[in-house]
Each structure stands twice: as C-alpha cells, then as structure tokens.
N, C-alpha and C positions, 0 to 999 in steps of 0.2 A: 504494500500500500504506500502511496505517496504521502502528500501532506493532507492528512485528514482534518477537516474542520467540523466541529460539533457546535451547532447554533440552535437557538430557539427558532422554530419554524412554524409554518401554517400546515396543518394536516390536510388541508383541502387543495394544496398544490397538485398539479396533475400527476407528477411522478410519485408523490407520496400517496395520493389516492390509489394508484395502482398497487403499491406495496401493501397498503392497508386492506384493500379488497382481497389480495392474495392471502393476507393474514387471516381475515375473517373466513374466507373459503376453507382454508386449512383447519381452522378451529372447528367449523361445522362438519368437516369431513372426518375429524378424529375424535370428537366428543359429542354426546347427546346435546341437543339444542338447549335444554335447561341447565346444562353445565358450561355453556359458553359465556364467559364474562368479559370478552373483548369489547372495547368501545368502538362505536362508529366514528368517522371523522368529525361529525358535528359535535358529538359528545366530548371529543378531545379538545374542543375550543372553550370548554367551561372555564370560568375564572379561577376555579380551584385546581386547575391542571396546567402544568407547564409541559410543552411538547418540544422535543429536540429531534434533529436529524443529524446524521453523520454523512459527510460527503467528501469524496476525493475528487476535487475539481467539480465537474458537472455530474459525476456519478453518485447516485444515492446508494449509500452502503447500508443504512438501517435507520431505525427510529426507536424512541423510547419516550415515555411520559412519566411524570410524577404527579400524583394526586394527593393534595393535602387532606388528611382525615381529621387532624387536630393540630395544634401548635407543635406537639411533640412527635406525632406519628404521620407518616406518609406512605403511600402505596405506589409501587412500581407498576405501571400499566403499559400495554402496547409495545412491549419490547420485541422488535422484529429485525432480522438481518436479511438483506436482499440475497437471493439465491446465489448470485455471482460473487458475493462478498463472504460467503460462509467459509469458516475455517481459516480466515485471514486476520482475525483479531478485532474485527469491527465491533462485535457484541461486547467483548471485554472493554474496549475503549468507551463505548456508550455507557455501559453499566458503571464503570469507574467515574465517568463524568456525572452521571445522575446521582451517585452516592455522594460525591464531593459537593454537588449543588444542594442535596438534601441537608447535609451537615452545615453548609454555609447558611442555609435558611433557618437553622435552629432546630431541625427535627432530630430527635434522639433515636428514632427507630424507623426503619423502612421494612414494609412487609409486602408480600406478593402472593398471588394465586396462580398456579400453573396446573397443567394436566398430569394425570397419572400414567397415561399411555406411553409406550416406548417412543413415540414421536417426540415427546417432551423431554426425553432423557438428556440430550445435550444441554438444554436450558437448565434443568435441575442440577446438572454437573457444574455448569458455569456458576450458578448461584451458590452452591455449596462451596465451590472453590474460592468464593469471595467472602465466605463466613456466614452465609445464611444457614439457618437451621429450621427444621420443621417445627410448626407450632399449631395451635388450635385455630379454627377459623376466627377471623377478626371481622368487625363490622364493615360492610353489611352482609357478609357471607354466613352460610350455615354449613354444617358438615355435609360433604358430598363425596361419594366413592370415586368420582372422576376428577377430584381436585386435590392438590397438595398445597398446603399453606406453609409459607416460609417467612422468617423474619430475621432481621439483622439489627443489633444494637450498635449505633454509631458511636465513635469516640467522642467524648465530651470536649468541647473547645477549651483551650488553655485559658485560665482567667486573665483578664486584662490587669496588669500590675503597674499601670502608669501612675 
C-alpha cells in the first residue's frame, strides 16, 4: 500500500455506497435477517456517528464508523475492507485509527457486534489481536446465537500536570 489517508467521509459517496451495498449483501447472505445489525448509508450520517474511509490515492480501501453510546462507551460499526485491499493491512490501519479517535474523544470502552459464522473469523481474529474480548450483549443488543459481542477497555489518558 502506498500513502494511505484515513479521513472523515460521507457514506453516500458513490464508491462508498458500492462498498456498503456489498457489505450489506454479504451480511444478509451469511446471517439471518434478524441478526443483521449493519447500518445503511443514511443511518451512518447520524450525528452520533463518525464515519471514516481509508484511501490510497483514489482507491477506496475500506471504511469504519464509531457510534457514541454514552460519554464513556462507543460502538465500532460498519467496518469493511474492499475486496482488492484485503490482507494488505487496511483493516488494521482503520481499526487503529478508530480506536485512537475513540480515546481522543474520551471514550473509555469500545464494543462491537460481529457474526459467529466462519465468514466473520478474520474480523474476530483482527479484533482479538487488538485486545478485544468477548462480552455480554450491550445496549441495544440482546443475546443472539448468530452474534459475538466484543469489547475493549481503552487506556486512560495521562493526567494533565500543567
């Protein structure tokens, strides 16, 4: 990968829409409809959500969003890597960026929901590799045999000693 830029973006941009449509199609192909919790592009423009894309020049590598649940708790949403960018480190870069942003925004914990099917194994491996651990469902979720819930406690910022 060249010079990857991660920036706040509009989930309704044409290339992002294509990626999100692919994401939703895969979610519905691998999980029962009642277990699909992916957000559509319009929902990703909610004021409580920040949406980022990773790009290498004009090439869209992936996207991720952070939804504020409370001042201390946020949820990772819509993490998706473009097919051509898989296994090249784009997901790791995006996840690290989102976690750094969550910490900078004062969140103490980031949680997520992902699937139990083999299709989601690479995602679960990525999250576990960054320190996420399985947890009980968090609001607004309920227990679901097709969902895995994971959470990560973020490091507390150093106190300002000025």
